[in-house]
N, C-alpha and C positions, 0 to 999 in steps of 0.2 A: 103114267110115260111121264118119270122127270127128263132132266135133262142132261143128266148122270147116262138112262138107259140109254137112251136116244144117243149119242158120243158113245154109246162103249163100245164098238166093232171097229171107231175112228183114231184106236189109239196110233200106230205108225202110219205112215205114204210110202208108198216106193217111188220113183220117179222113174216113170218108161219114156219120154220126149220132154226134152231142153231148148230153151234157146239157144243158139254159139254166135256168141259175137264174132269169133275167125268164121266161119262156114257163112252167115247171115241168116239163118233161119232153123225153124226149130228143126229137131234132129233125134234122133233114138238114143239112151246110154247106155255106156254100158258099167255096170255099179265095180267100183276095185275099192278090198281091203287098203289103208292106206297105213294104218296105228291102230296097234290096242296098245288102250291107256287102264288109267285104274277106276275113271270115270262112266266109260267107254271105247266102242268103237269106231274109230274113224274111218269113212268111204268115199271117195271121191267120186264124183261121178262123170265121167271122159267120154267124148263126144265120140258115137262111135265109127261116123266119115274122116274123121284129121286126127283122133286121137289126143285132143290134147283138158285138161279139167275143164269141166265148165260148171261144177258145183259141188258140191260136200255135203255128208249128214255126218253126226253122231249120235249113234245107236248106245243112250243110256245104259247102264249097269239098270237100275229098277226096271225099265220096261222092257226089256229081255227079263228077266227074271218074272215079269208080271206077265207076261203074253206066253212063255215055257208053264209055267202054272195052271194059263187054262184051260189047256190041251187041245189048242185049236192048231190045226199040222197043216 
């Protein structure tokens, strides 16, 4: 099994919890679409307790296209 085979299932990660510097603890997060850009969709991860943005993610168009073509739902 090559390196590419082992990592094939780990192309995208979604954060379930992140550290919130405002609440000073690890908290669940909500993913919110912030911008639709030519290179991909930009998301904010917001603290579920205080509602402030504590992280961001850019879903690149190439990754989304590859994900949709695999048939995984």
